[in-house]
N, CA, C and O of each residue as an XYZ file, in Angstrom:
604
protein
N      84.092    140.839     13.254
C      83.796    141.076     14.656
C      83.616    139.734     15.362
O      82.915    138.853     14.864
N      84.243    139.584     16.510
C      84.161    138.350     17.277
C      82.897    138.339     18.131
O      82.565    139.331     18.781
N      82.205    137.221     18.121
C      81.004    137.069     18.933
C      81.413    136.940     20.394
O      82.349    136.212     20.727
N      80.703    137.653     21.261
C      80.936    137.533     22.691
C      80.087    136.386     23.220
O      78.878    136.333     22.996
N      80.745    135.466     23.928
C      80.026    134.345     24.521
C      80.712    133.963     25.820
O      81.852    134.350     26.077
N      80.000    133.199     26.631
C      80.550    132.683     27.871
C      80.371    131.172     27.854
O      79.279    130.674     27.582
N      81.446    130.443     28.145
C      81.418    128.975     28.159
C      81.932    128.519     29.515
O      82.928    129.036     30.022
N      81.237    127.540     30.099
C      81.618    127.033     31.418
C      81.269    125.551     31.468
O      80.206    125.146     30.998
N      82.155    124.748     32.031
C      81.880    123.314     32.191
C      82.177    122.905     33.618
O      83.094    123.424     34.255
N      81.387    121.967     34.106
C      81.623    121.392     35.417
C      81.285    119.908     35.348
O      80.549    119.467     34.465
N      81.821    119.161     36.269
C      81.615    117.712     36.311
C      80.898    117.392     37.614
O      81.367    117.756     38.692
N      79.760    116.710     37.512
C      78.894    116.487     38.657
C      78.691    114.996     38.861
O      78.371    114.276     37.916
N      78.876    114.528     40.091
C      78.638    113.129     40.446
C      77.124    112.924     40.574
O      76.559    113.015     41.664
N      76.489    112.648     39.440
C      75.044    112.465     39.392
C      74.713    111.699     38.113
O      75.610    111.233     37.411
N      73.429    111.574     37.819
C      72.984    110.949     36.580
C      72.410    112.029     35.663
O      72.006    113.090     36.139
N      72.370    111.773     34.361
C      71.742    112.751     33.464
C      70.285    113.024     33.833
O      69.807    114.148     33.685
N      69.588    112.010     34.306
C      68.177    112.178     34.677
C      68.026    113.135     35.858
O      67.167    114.016     35.836
N      68.851    112.968     36.881
C      68.772    113.867     38.046
C      69.189    115.282     37.681
O      68.584    116.247     38.148
N      70.213    115.415     36.853
C      70.656    116.738     36.434
C      69.579    117.415     35.592
O      69.327    118.609     35.755
N      68.948    116.674     34.706
C      67.868    117.229     33.881
C      66.735    117.757     34.753
O      66.223    118.852     34.519
N      66.348    116.977     35.757
C      65.297    117.427     36.682
C      65.715    118.715     37.372
O      64.907    119.629     37.531
N      66.977    118.790     37.783
C      67.465    119.977     38.475
C      67.445    121.209     37.566
O      67.231    122.324     38.041
N      67.666    121.015     36.282
C      67.656    122.141     35.340
C      66.244    122.577     34.961
O      66.032    123.737     34.608
N      65.277    121.664     35.030
C      63.954    121.934     34.460
C      62.806    121.966     35.464
O      61.658    122.159     35.065
N      63.077    121.785     36.733
C      61.998    121.769     37.727
C      62.247    122.791     38.832
O      63.340    122.882     39.390
N      61.212    123.546     39.126
C      61.325    124.627     40.114
C      61.704    124.158     41.502
O      62.377    124.882     42.236
N      61.282    122.954     41.880
C      61.639    122.498     43.230
C      63.152    122.402     43.410
O      63.647    122.407     44.536
N      63.880    122.314     42.307
C      65.350    122.327     42.357
C      65.898    123.735     42.113
O      66.740    124.212     42.874
N      65.422    124.407     41.050
C      65.996    125.716     40.711
C      65.842    126.713     41.846
O      66.720    127.548     42.063
N      64.740    126.635     42.568
C      64.550    127.567     43.684
C      65.626    127.397     44.760
O      65.929    128.339     45.491
N      66.194    126.209     44.854
C      67.235    125.956     45.856
C      68.601    126.456     45.420
O      69.306    127.085     46.210
N      68.995    126.188     44.164
C      70.357    126.529     43.751
C      70.456    127.812     42.927
O      71.549    128.356     42.769
N      69.332    128.305     42.399
C      69.342    129.489     41.534
C      68.797    130.698     42.303
O      68.054    131.518     41.765
N      69.187    130.779     43.562
C      68.891    131.937     44.411
C      67.405    132.287     44.447
O      67.023    133.449     44.306
N      66.569    131.253     44.641
C      65.130    131.459     44.770
C      64.386    131.595     43.457
O      63.219    131.988     43.450
N      65.031    131.280     42.347
C      64.422    131.452     41.033
C      63.625    130.215     40.626
O      64.110    129.085     40.693
N      62.405    130.463     40.210
C      61.498    129.408     39.757
C      61.539    129.345     38.235
O      61.537    130.384     37.574
N      61.578    128.144     37.672
C      61.558    127.988     36.210
C      60.233    127.337     35.816
O      59.745    126.426     36.484
N      59.660    127.833     34.701
C      58.404    127.273     34.217
C      58.446    127.117     32.705
O      58.805    128.050     31.987
N      58.077    125.935     32.225
C      57.960    125.651     30.799
C      57.350    124.270     30.643
O      57.346    123.473     31.581
N      56.830    123.990     29.444
C      56.424    122.611     29.151
C      57.549    121.879     28.422
O      57.407    120.705     28.078
N      58.671    122.572     28.184
C      59.894    122.025     27.615
C      59.705    121.429     26.223
O      60.345    120.441     25.863
N      58.822    122.044     25.455
C      58.629    121.670     24.065
C      59.280    122.739     23.190
O      59.206    123.927     23.505
N      59.915    122.327     22.095
C      60.535    123.293     21.190
C      59.488    124.291     20.701
O      58.405    123.906     20.261
N      59.825    125.573     20.783
C      58.904    126.641     20.415
C      58.109    127.196     21.578
O      57.474    128.242     21.449
N      58.134    126.508     22.722
C      57.409    126.963     23.908
C      58.209    128.006     24.677
O      59.419    128.146     24.501
N      57.508    128.724     25.525
C      58.132    129.726     26.385
C      58.812    129.062     27.581
O      58.377    128.016     28.061
N      59.886    129.693     28.047
C      60.503    129.342     29.323
C      60.580    130.642     30.112
O      60.974    131.680     29.580
N      60.201    130.578     31.384
C      60.168    131.772     32.225
C      60.872    131.489     33.538
O      60.640    130.462     34.176
N      61.734    132.414     33.932
C      62.388    132.380     35.241
C      61.809    133.530     36.059
O      61.716    134.657     35.574
N      61.420    133.244     37.298
C      60.823    134.289     38.134
C      61.309    134.165     39.569
O      61.671    133.087     40.042
N      61.304    135.301     40.237
C      61.702    135.372     41.636
C      60.664    136.232     42.358
O      60.334    137.330     41.908
N      60.160    135.728     43.468
C      59.142    136.449     44.250
C      57.933    136.834     43.395
O      57.363    137.912     43.561
N      57.548    135.937     42.475
C      56.373    136.158     41.638
C      56.585    137.101     40.466
O      55.648    137.343     39.706
N      57.785    137.639     40.298
C      58.091    138.564     39.214
C      59.014    137.895     38.191
O      60.039    137.323     38.563
N      58.660    137.962     36.922
C      59.509    137.406     35.869
C      60.814    138.175     35.807
O      60.820    139.405     35.763
N      61.927    137.439     35.805
C      63.251    138.058     35.700
C      63.862    137.814     34.327
O      64.551    138.678     33.784
N      63.608    136.631     33.768
C      64.172    136.241     32.477
C      63.149    135.370     31.752
O      62.340    134.687     32.381
N      63.198    135.406     30.420
C      62.268    134.585     29.639
C      62.879    134.312     28.279
O      63.817    134.986     27.853
N      62.333    133.314     27.606
C      62.829    132.975     26.282
C      61.958    131.938     25.617
O      60.862    131.625     26.083
N      62.468    131.406     24.512
C      61.767    130.399     23.725
C      62.681    129.181     23.593
O      63.869    129.313     23.297
N      62.114    128.001     23.815
C      62.872    126.761     23.700
C      63.234    126.530     22.229
O      62.360    126.465     21.365
N      64.528    126.409     21.963
C      65.012    126.159     20.604
C      65.237    124.675     20.352
O      64.944    124.169     19.269
N      65.760    123.980     21.360
C      66.031    122.545     21.234
C      65.885    121.922     22.611
O      66.363    122.462     23.609
N      65.224    120.788     22.648
C      65.037    120.075     23.913
C      65.158    118.579     23.644
O      64.254    117.957     23.086
N      66.276    118.026     24.048
C      66.553    116.604     23.921
C      66.822    116.103     25.342
O      67.966    116.126     25.797
N      65.771    115.647     26.053
C      65.912    115.313     27.468
C      67.144    114.473     27.785
O      67.487    113.526     27.077
N      67.790    114.861     28.877
C      68.988    114.221     29.428
C      70.240    114.473     28.598
O      71.308    113.960     28.930
N      70.127    115.268     27.505
C      71.292    115.514     26.643
C      71.522    116.994     26.336
O      72.636    117.494     26.492
N      70.465    117.699     25.897
C      70.653    119.067     25.408
C      69.400    119.904     25.629
O      68.280    119.461     25.377
N      69.620    121.120     26.105
C      68.540    122.081     26.280
C      69.069    123.438     25.839
O      70.093    123.905     26.337
N      68.363    124.070     24.899
C      68.791    125.362     24.374
C      67.581    126.274     24.252
O      66.515    125.848     23.807
N      67.748    127.539     24.652
C      66.654    128.503     24.570
C      67.202    129.921     24.482
O      68.340    130.192     24.866
N      66.362    130.819     23.967
C      66.744    132.221     23.950
C      66.645    132.758     25.371
O      65.943    132.199     26.213
N      67.364    133.859     25.626
C      67.424    134.429     26.982
C      67.222    135.933     26.882
O      67.984    136.635     26.218
N      66.198    136.406     27.541
C      65.917    137.834     27.619
C      65.773    138.199     29.092
O      64.944    137.623     29.796
N      66.570    139.144     29.558
C      66.462    139.624     30.928
C      65.553    140.844     30.915
O      65.775    141.780     30.146
N      64.524    140.837     31.768
C      63.531    141.916     31.726
C      64.120    143.273     32.104
O      63.576    144.303     31.706
N      65.204    143.302     32.853
C      65.786    144.591     33.240
C      66.889    145.056     32.277
O      67.498    146.105     32.488
N      67.137    144.285     31.237
C      68.159    144.638     30.250
C      67.640    145.756     29.356
O      66.649    145.583     28.648
N      68.308    146.893     29.392
C      67.889    148.037     28.588
C      68.732    148.218     27.334
O      68.528    149.170     26.581
N      69.674    147.315     27.107
C      70.530    147.443     25.925
C      69.747    147.074     24.669
O      68.782    146.311     24.714
N      70.183    147.630     23.566
C      69.545    147.351     22.271
C      70.246    146.135     21.666
O      71.458    146.142     21.452
N      69.469    145.106     21.398
C      70.003    143.856     20.851
C      69.320    143.539     19.530
O      68.119    143.755     19.370
N      70.098    143.025     18.588
C      69.524    142.587     17.313
C      68.729    141.303     17.512
O      67.725    141.069     16.840
N      69.194    140.473     18.446
C      68.532    139.215     18.762
C      68.833    138.869     20.208
O      69.827    139.341     20.760
N      67.992    138.052     20.834
C      68.264    137.685     22.228
C      69.516    136.812     22.332
O      69.962    136.212     21.354
N      70.056    136.761     23.523
C      71.160    135.828     23.733
C      70.588    134.411     23.792
O      69.372    134.225     23.847
N      71.469    133.426     23.782
C      71.036    132.029     23.738
C      71.821    131.217     24.758
O      73.049    131.292     24.815
N      71.104    130.445     25.560
C      71.695    129.564     26.560
C      71.560    128.122     26.090
O      70.494    127.705     25.637
N      72.650    127.362     26.201
C      72.621    125.940     25.866
C      73.281    125.153     26.978
O      74.405    125.451     27.383
N      72.578    124.150     27.465
C      73.126    123.195     28.422
C      73.332    121.877     27.686
O      72.402    121.355     27.072
N      74.540    121.342     27.747
C      74.823    120.020     27.180
C      75.217    119.090     28.320
O      76.068    119.435     29.140
N      74.603    117.919     28.373
C      74.888    116.922     29.393
C      75.542    115.725     28.730
O      75.048    115.212     27.726
N      76.658    115.283     29.296
C      77.347    114.122     28.736
C      77.728    113.176     29.870
O      78.495    113.535     30.763
N      77.181    111.964     29.821
C      77.499    110.943     30.820
C      78.941    110.493     30.645
O      79.389    110.199     29.537
N      79.659    110.446     31.764
C      81.050    109.994     31.766
C      81.216    109.076     32.979
O      81.700    109.501     34.028
N      80.811    107.822     32.823
C      80.834    106.900     33.949
C      79.797    107.321     34.972
O      78.622    107.474     34.639
N      80.223    107.510     36.226
C      79.292    107.919     37.281
C      79.222    109.436     37.425
O      78.693    109.955     38.408
N      79.756    110.130     36.441
C      79.798    111.593     36.443
C      79.098    112.114     35.193
O      79.062    111.440     34.164
N      78.547    113.310     35.292
C      77.970    113.972     34.132
C      78.712    115.279     33.910
O      78.840    116.097     34.821
N      79.196    115.465     32.699
C      79.784    116.747     32.327
C      78.637    117.666     31.911
O      77.862    117.343     31.010
N      78.542    118.807     32.577
C      77.558    119.821     32.214
C      78.315    120.980     31.579
O      79.126    121.637     32.232
N      78.047    121.221     30.311
C      78.658    122.343     29.596
C      77.585    123.388     29.345
O      76.513    123.082     28.821
N      77.878    124.613     29.719
C      76.988    125.747     29.491
C      77.628    126.654     28.444
O      78.810    126.984     28.538
N      76.849    127.050     27.458
C      77.266    128.090     26.506
C      76.202    129.174     26.526
O      75.019    128.899     26.323
N      76.627    130.404     26.772
C      75.710    131.547     26.689
C      76.262    132.425     25.578
O      77.311    133.050     25.730
N      75.540    132.467     24.453
C      76.028    133.097     23.228
C      75.203    134.323     22.847
O      74.187    134.635     23.466
N      75.677    135.003     21.807
C      75.046    136.239     21.323
C      75.048    137.320     22.399
O      74.094    138.086     22.534
N      76.130    137.366     23.154
C      76.248    138.358     24.221
C      76.825    139.655     23.682
O      77.440    139.696     22.616
N      76.610    140.699     24.440
C      77.229    141.983     24.161
C      78.378    142.163     25.142
O      78.362    141.563     26.216
N      79.369    142.972     24.802
C      80.506    143.151     25.715
C      80.092    143.519     27.147
O      80.751    143.104     28.100
N      79.022    144.284     27.310
C      78.558    144.673     28.644
C      77.985    143.534     29.467
O      77.781    143.682     30.672
N      77.720    142.385     28.822
C      77.203    141.212     29.550
C      78.299    140.520     30.355
O      78.010    139.700     31.227
N      79.547    140.849     30.065
C      80.695    140.283     30.773
C      81.240    141.373     31.690
O      81.573    142.467     31.234
N      81.328    141.075     32.969
C      81.803    142.048     33.959
C      83.128    141.563     34.504
O      83.187    140.545     35.194
N      84.191    142.286     34.198
C      85.549    141.886     34.584
C      85.898    142.363     35.985
O      86.850    143.117     36.186
N      85.105    141.908     36.949
C      85.369    142.181     38.362
C      85.142    140.891     39.123
O      84.311    140.072     38.729
N      85.862    140.707     40.193
C      85.731    139.483     40.985
C      84.879    139.679     42.236
O      84.624    138.718     42.962
N      84.439    140.897     42.499
C      83.699    141.179     43.722
C      82.199    141.318     43.477
O      81.516    142.055     44.188
N      81.687    140.607     42.467
C      80.281    140.738     42.107
C      79.769    139.445     41.465
O      80.543    138.621     40.978
N      78.458    139.297     41.481
C      77.807    138.237     40.712
C      77.226    138.807     39.423
O      76.589    138.083     38.657
N      77.442    140.099     39.177
C      76.969    140.723     37.946
C      77.757    140.194     36.760
O      78.936    139.859     36.876
N      77.091    140.124     35.629
C      77.728    139.604     34.419
C      77.555    138.101     34.361
O      77.637    137.416     35.380
N      77.315    137.593     33.163
C      77.122    136.147     33.012
C      78.365    135.367     33.433
O      78.251    134.238     33.910
N      79.542    135.951     33.264
C      80.790    135.281     33.645
C      80.950    135.153     35.153
O      81.753    134.339     35.609
N      80.220    135.921     35.932
C      80.260    135.818     37.386
C      79.035    135.099     37.947
O      79.137    134.369     38.933
N      77.884    135.305     37.319
C      76.644    134.697     37.802
C      76.535    133.208     37.538
O      76.202    132.436     38.436
N      76.819    132.795     36.284
C      76.680    131.374     35.949
C      77.567    130.468     36.798
O      77.072    129.441     37.265
N      78.851    130.778     37.031
C      79.651    129.883     37.879
C      79.087    129.732     39.291
O      79.147    128.645     39.865
N      78.542    130.804     39.853
C      77.946    130.716     41.190
C      76.711    129.811     41.174
O      76.528    128.978     42.062
N      75.873    129.984     40.158
C      74.658    129.171     40.047
C      75.007    127.698     39.842
O      74.447    126.827     40.508
N      75.935    127.420     38.918
C      76.266    126.026     38.610
C      77.070    125.365     39.727
O      76.976    124.150     39.903
N      77.845    126.117     40.474
C      78.531    125.559     41.647
C      77.505    125.162     42.704
O      77.640    124.125     43.355
N      76.483    125.994     42.867
C      75.410    125.695     43.807
C      74.639    124.456     43.365
O      74.274    123.620     44.192
N      74.392    124.336     42.066
C      73.722    123.152     41.504
C      74.538    121.898     41.774
O      74.001    120.884     42.219
N      75.822    121.967     41.508
C      76.717    120.826     41.737
C      76.686    120.403     43.202
O      76.563    119.217     43.506
N      76.797    121.359     44.099
C      76.767    121.059     45.530
C      75.448    120.409     45.935
O      75.440    119.435     46.688
N      74.335    120.943     45.436
C      73.016    120.392     45.758
C      72.898    118.938     45.309
O      72.426    118.092     46.068
N      73.319    118.646     44.091
C      73.186    117.283     43.585
C      74.146    116.309     44.254
O      73.818    115.132     44.411
N      75.316    116.776     44.648
C      76.301    115.875     45.240
C      76.150    115.711     46.745
O      76.500    114.662     47.286
N      75.634    116.730     47.434
C      75.562    116.663     48.903
C      74.149    116.791     49.458
O      73.908    116.501     50.630
N      73.217    117.224     48.616
C      71.856    117.464     49.094
C      71.681    118.853     49.693
O      70.586    119.212     50.124
N      72.773    119.647     49.723
C      72.710    121.002     50.284
C      73.353    121.979     49.305
O      74.262    121.625     48.554
N      72.864    123.206     49.329
C      73.499    124.241     48.536
C      74.652    124.845     49.334
O      74.808    124.575     50.525
N      75.438    125.650     48.673
C      76.548    126.329     49.340
C      75.992    127.372     50.312
O      74.890    127.880     50.105
N      76.735    127.694     51.362
C      76.272    128.735     52.270
C      76.221    130.084     51.534
O      76.986    130.301     50.594
N      75.333    130.983     51.951
C      75.263    132.293     51.291
C      76.608    132.992     51.324
O      77.334    132.933     52.316
N      76.925    133.654     50.227
C      78.186    134.377     50.103
C      77.927    135.871     50.173
O      76.901    136.360     49.700
N      78.852    136.574     50.758
C      78.780    138.026     50.787
C      80.036    138.552     50.118
O      81.149    138.356     50.606
N      79.837    139.229     48.982
C      81.009    139.779     48.287
C      80.848    141.261     48.072
O      81.732    141.902     47.503
């Protein structure tokens, strides 16, 4: 059986330090992640929590944290009612390439229902992550997020 995963890469005109801050600090995530606040002490084994309007939306446990290079954690969505043997796993890899940073995202241990083969939605990790990371890229390169989209 083939593992379902989602992989996405983007290249951002920034530094690894600025990108790391954007991934790990709420003052940034709230801007590009549609109002989502992130909280953690970023130590391996610690909890990571994403919340919107004071309500937890996603949570997990930090598996690996190598500042400015790699961040990996389990991912549990509180509204997910599917039966899973184990949580999915998100990994961000940062690689400096001159004045650009390659950001590679891997979201693994997915179920087929986590991928939504429609273009008119942000549902599914394959539709949500590109929107979030495009917004992140825009914020770091221009200081502004993308205008709200209606699909």
